[in-house]
Backbone as CSV, one residue per row, in Angstrom:
resi,resn,N_x,N_y,N_z,CA_x,CA_y,CA_z,C_x,C_y,C_z
1,MET,84.418,116.866,93.858,85.937,117.100,93.544,86.554,116.003,93.483
2,LEU,86.462,114.892,94.114,87.209,113.563,93.793,87.004,113.019,92.403
3,ASN,85.693,113.077,91.563,85.281,112.819,90.474,86.231,113.315,89.454
4,LYS,86.413,114.709,89.760,87.459,115.581,88.808,88.767,114.946,88.675
5,TYR,89.206,114.206,89.652,90.624,114.083,89.828,90.702,112.446,89.619
6,ARG,89.519,111.407,89.524,89.495,110.316,89.800,90.670,109.676,88.763
7,GLU,90.527,109.773,87.452,91.417,108.970,86.587,93.000,109.394,86.916
8,GLY,93.125,110.498,87.273,94.609,110.777,87.809,95.053,109.993,89.196
9,VAL,94.196,110.068,89.774,94.620,109.088,91.161,94.734,107.912,90.963
10,LEU,93.845,107.159,89.771,93.867,105.977,89.574,95.031,105.537,88.768
11,ILE,95.618,106.398,87.636,96.739,106.230,87.273,98.009,106.279,88.085
12,ILE,97.929,107.198,89.109,99.046,107.215,90.129,98.807,106.099,90.937
13,ILE,98.008,105.676,91.450,98.067,104.009,91.940,98.471,103.173,91.159
14,LEU,98.046,103.004,89.950,98.499,102.090,89.009,100.186,101.903,88.907
15,VAL,100.767,102.907,88.584,101.760,103.457,88.427,102.653,102.824,89.626
16,ILE,102.221,103.036,90.850,102.996,102.947,92.163,102.918,101.475,92.148
17,ILE,101.901,100.777,91.896,101.611,99.191,92.052,102.580,98.532,91.133
18,LEU,102.570,99.014,89.972,103.576,98.432,88.774,104.836,98.426,89.251
19,LEU,105.256,99.725,89.732,106.788,99.789,90.038,107.190,99.124,91.313
20,VAL,106.427,98.892,92.125,106.503,97.878,93.182,106.563,96.748,93.028
21,SER,105.813,96.113,91.914,105.680,94.758,91.615,107.006,94.481,90.469
22,LEU,107.338,95.294,89.906,108.873,95.342,89.197,110.091,94.938,90.118
23,VAL,109.904,95.973,91.157,110.987,95.898,91.911,111.004,94.540,92.675
24,PHE,110.005,94.086,93.331,109.970,92.830,93.900,110.111,91.586,93.183
25,ASN,109.893,91.703,91.965,110.083,90.385,90.895,111.119,90.414,90.269
26,LEU,111.581,91.565,90.038,112.846,91.358,89.337,113.967,91.803,89.742
27,LEU,114.150,91.908,91.082,115.099,91.962,91.793,115.721,90.687,92.272
28,PRO,117.242,90.255,92.351,117.508,88.909,92.888,117.165,88.914,94.437
29,TYR,116.947,87.817,94.709,116.350,87.688,96.286,117.631,88.243,97.142
30,GLU,118.711,88.203,96.886,119.730,88.493,97.992,119.228,90.242,98.238
31,TYR,118.837,90.913,97.423,118.635,92.335,97.485,117.064,92.629,97.953
32,LEU,116.324,91.677,98.301,114.859,91.563,98.832,115.015,91.609,100.212
33,PRO,114.133,92.436,100.890,114.105,92.203,102.519,113.472,90.855,102.721
34,LYS,114.065,90.175,103.897,113.538,88.932,104.321,112.081,88.779,104.887
35,MET,111.224,88.360,104.319,109.914,88.289,104.660,109.131,86.845,104.859
36,GLU,108.601,86.812,105.876,107.963,85.296,106.078,106.605,85.332,105.419
37,ILE,106.615,85.474,104.052,105.169,85.492,103.904,104.791,84.529,102.483
38,ASN,103.967,83.919,102.331,103.794,82.962,101.317,103.982,83.643,99.984
39,GLU,104.773,83.118,99.156,104.815,83.787,97.881,103.676,83.923,97.204
40,VAL,103.068,82.748,96.952,102.051,82.653,96.113,100.834,83.318,96.554
41,LEU,100.613,83.420,97.988,99.510,84.492,98.358,99.997,85.887,98.195
42,LEU,101.522,86.065,97.841,101.784,87.488,97.467,101.500,87.716,96.459
43,HIS,101.808,87.029,95.455,101.416,87.043,93.862,99.786,87.367,93.684
44,PHE,99.046,86.476,94.487,97.602,86.525,94.469,97.040,87.767,94.767
45,SER,97.604,88.412,96.048,97.178,89.736,96.426,97.616,90.978,95.579
46,ASN,98.823,90.679,95.033,99.536,91.667,94.472,98.766,91.899,92.851
47,TYR,98.277,90.967,92.392,97.443,91.036,90.837,96.105,91.345,91.351
48,ALA,95.573,90.707,92.342,93.931,91.089,92.724,93.909,92.681,92.717
49,VAL,94.926,93.303,93.424,94.719,94.655,93.487,94.896,95.340,92.521
50,PHE,96.049,95.033,91.904,96.488,95.721,90.368,95.438,95.623,89.672
51,THR,94.784,94.518,89.290,93.844,94.297,88.612,92.386,95.088,88.717
52,PHE,92.359,95.263,90.109,91.117,96.102,90.495,91.232,97.193,90.103
53,PHE,92.182,98.042,90.265,92.499,99.507,89.848,92.669,99.595,88.501
54,LEU,93.395,98.760,87.836,93.213,98.871,86.267,91.794,98.816,85.912
55,THR,91.160,97.930,86.198,89.694,97.746,85.750,89.012,98.999,86.166
56,LEU,88.879,99.522,87.286,88.412,100.711,87.442,88.801,101.780,86.792
57,TYR,89.998,101.980,86.567,90.350,103.002,85.563,89.986,102.863,84.253
58,LEU,89.910,101.695,83.782,89.283,101.361,82.250,87.895,101.668,82.355
59,HIS,87.134,101.491,83.413,85.652,101.486,83.377,85.087,102.923,83.609
60,PHE,85.796,103.770,84.235,85.490,104.852,84.859,86.443,105.994,83.536
61,GLN,87.208,105.956,82.790,88.029,106.638,82.024,87.026,107.290,81.114
62,GLU,87.150,108.423,80.549,85.997,108.811,79.728,86.615,108.968,78.278
63,ARG,87.962,108.866,78.067,88.337,109.371,76.572,87.742,108.263,75.450
64,PHE,87.738,106.826,75.765,87.500,105.662,74.791,86.526,104.971,75.468
65,ASN,85.363,105.181,74.651,84.230,104.514,75.104,84.332,102.687,74.760
66,SER,84.960,102.442,73.927,85.243,101.058,73.489,85.904,100.646,74.850
67,LEU,86.940,101.270,75.728,87.314,100.849,76.997,86.445,100.462,77.952
68,ASN,85.691,101.600,78.180,84.621,101.456,78.943,83.777,100.124,78.986
69,LYS,83.199,99.900,77.584,82.347,98.578,77.463,82.966,97.481,77.948
70,SER,84.453,97.505,77.444,85.010,95.812,77.322,85.974,96.210,78.505
71,CYS,85.827,96.885,79.455,87.006,97.257,80.421,87.659,95.759,80.937
72,TYR,86.572,94.697,81.441,86.764,93.683,81.987,87.371,92.805,81.074
73,PHE,87.325,92.880,79.917,88.123,91.903,78.753,89.573,92.115,78.646
74,TYR,89.567,93.852,78.706,91.054,94.465,78.346,91.974,94.273,79.888
75,SER,91.222,94.371,81.010,91.792,94.067,81.987,92.462,92.693,82.342
76,LEU,91.748,91.692,81.903,92.134,90.519,81.995,93.331,90.380,80.885
77,LEU,93.202,90.673,79.657,94.243,90.614,78.539,95.496,91.458,78.894
78,ILE,95.259,92.640,79.519,96.604,93.436,80.194,97.527,92.891,81.325
79,MET,96.474,92.388,82.401,97.015,91.709,83.305,97.805,90.411,82.957
80,ILE,97.063,89.540,82.334,97.771,88.127,81.821,99.229,88.666,81.072
81,LEU,99.029,89.540,80.351,100.376,89.859,79.363,101.547,90.393,80.394
82,VAL,101.053,91.375,81.328,102.037,91.913,82.081,102.503,90.442,83.111
83,SER,101.563,89.906,83.527,102.129,88.666,84.410,103.164,87.930,83.684
84,THR,102.703,87.665,82.413,103.866,86.592,81.807,105.173,87.358,81.438
85,LEU,104.946,88.673,81.187,106.268,89.274,80.669,107.176,89.504,82.170
86,ILE,106.544,89.794,83.256,107.220,89.793,84.405,108.101,88.619,85.046
87,GLU,107.235,87.490,84.549,107.551,86.123,84.987,108.901,85.790,83.863
88,ALA,108.789,86.271,82.524,109.613,85.612,81.808,110.835,86.299,82.127
89,GLY,110.757,87.907,82.432,111.666,88.652,82.733,112.632,87.986,84.150
90,GLN,112.038,87.320,84.918,112.757,86.714,85.860,113.877,85.564,85.399
91,LEU,113.687,85.161,84.065,114.657,84.137,83.836,116.223,84.836,83.383
92,TYR,116.242,86.056,83.559,117.506,86.736,83.291,117.786,87.488,84.395
93,VAL,116.885,87.017,85.759,117.667,87.414,86.900,118.328,86.491,87.789
94,PRO,119.408,86.637,88.482,120.150,85.418,89.340,119.192,85.303,90.246
95,HIS,118.852,83.713,90.323,118.331,82.886,91.455,116.923,83.287,91.483
96,ARG,116.272,83.628,90.336,114.943,83.806,89.954,114.738,82.774,88.780
97,SER,113.327,82.416,88.683,113.037,81.186,87.801,111.494,81.584,87.239
98,PHE,111.310,81.420,86.226,109.720,81.509,85.417,109.009,79.955,86.268
99,GLN,107.852,80.635,87.111,107.068,79.427,87.827,105.678,79.438,87.477
100,LEU,105.310,78.190,86.864,103.595,77.915,86.692,102.984,78.528,88.194
101,SER,103.310,78.165,88.930,102.583,78.299,90.327,102.415,79.649,90.536
102,ASP,103.359,80.601,90.216,103.339,82.257,90.108,102.315,82.408,88.968
103,ILE,102.285,81.903,87.949,101.505,82.291,86.954,99.720,82.151,87.285
104,SER,99.804,81.184,87.793,98.302,80.535,88.165,97.798,81.541,89.294
105,ALA,98.761,81.610,90.641,98.494,82.688,91.481,98.029,83.817,90.857
106,ASN,98.831,84.301,89.779,98.538,85.619,89.183,97.110,85.657,88.446
107,ILE,97.064,84.772,88.094,95.715,84.574,86.931,94.525,84.523,88.204
108,THR,94.577,83.788,88.894,93.506,83.755,89.990,93.306,85.040,91.008
109,GLY,94.409,85.883,91.085,94.504,87.097,91.442,93.743,88.089,90.546
110,ILE,93.984,88.138,89.233,93.483,88.624,88.118,91.840,88.483,87.957
111,ILE,91.532,87.335,88.290,89.904,86.995,88.009,89.380,87.475,89.443
112,ILE,90.172,87.538,90.691,89.289,87.947,91.862,89.141,89.710,91.647
113,GLY,90.285,90.216,91.304,90.489,91.662,91.072,89.274,92.060,90.013
114,ILE,89.105,91.155,88.844,88.045,91.776,87.900,86.744,91.720,88.562
115,ILE,86.421,90.565,89.566,85.134,90.270,90.068,84.929,91.466,91.183
116,LEU,86.077,91.765,91.825,85.658,92.971,92.817,85.325,94.258,92.307
117,ALA,86.118,94.338,90.935,85.926,95.848,90.204,84.533,95.809,89.823
118,ARG,84.252,94.543,89.335,82.561,94.622,88.950,81.736,94.762,89.878
119,THR,81.867,94.155,91.041,80.957,94.355,92.219,81.025,95.935,92.722
120,PHE,82.426,96.433,92.567,82.343,97.837,93.093,81.619,98.755,92.306
121,SER,81.612,98.559,90.872,81.093,99.403,90.019,79.739,99.162,89.921
122,LEU,78.950,97.960,90.270,77.597,97.753,90.355,77.108,98.574,91.624
123,VAL,77.851,98.314,92.861,77.512,99.402,93.909,77.413,100.602,93.777
124,VAL,78.315,101.360,93.029,78.701,102.856,92.852,77.464,102.983,92.066
125,ARG,77.017,102.381,91.014,76.168,102.770,90.102,74.682,102.472,90.848
126,ASN,74.451,101.487,91.721,73.276,101.711,92.386,72.891,102.714,93.356
127,LYS,74.259,103.163,94.018,73.928,104.102,94.875,73.849,105.557,94.327
128,SER,74.383,105.626,93.083,74.263,107.051,92.180,72.706,106.994,91.952
129,ARG,72.129,105.933,91.584,70.785,105.888,91.132,69.775,106.331,92.234
130,LYS,70.285,105.817,93.318,69.438,106.192,94.467,69.372,107.532,94.894
131,GLU,70.684,108.115,94.782,70.833,109.577,95.179,70.102,110.337,94.035
132,ILE,69.982,109.934,93.001,69.366,110.885,92.025,67.818,110.770,92.551
133,LEU,67.008,109.587,92.721,65.961,109.505,93.063,65.709,110.246,94.223
């Protein structure tokens, strides 16, 4: 039953993560809750999780075979674009700025997210093969 709704669930997760990312990255600081969290760690973890789910969606979607085969490349490309656009959008938000440290944390998170998605898909594939045998 979960396989039937897998794409829809992944899309819902991606939309939620994107909306949360936009809110936390594009609101002025005075409107955000006060948190004692390292900002670089927050960027890293956000983009690692976001990329993980995007890569899984591209890998498991069934409409476009070219996306399945190149899901890691497309995930990297899409997430670097999203990261750069969000950081550039901060130039227009009061008390926010474009920071290279945020971009580097985002890119590191993106790479880790792709590695985790690749590992997950290999584990799922190997488990499926064992169940068939």
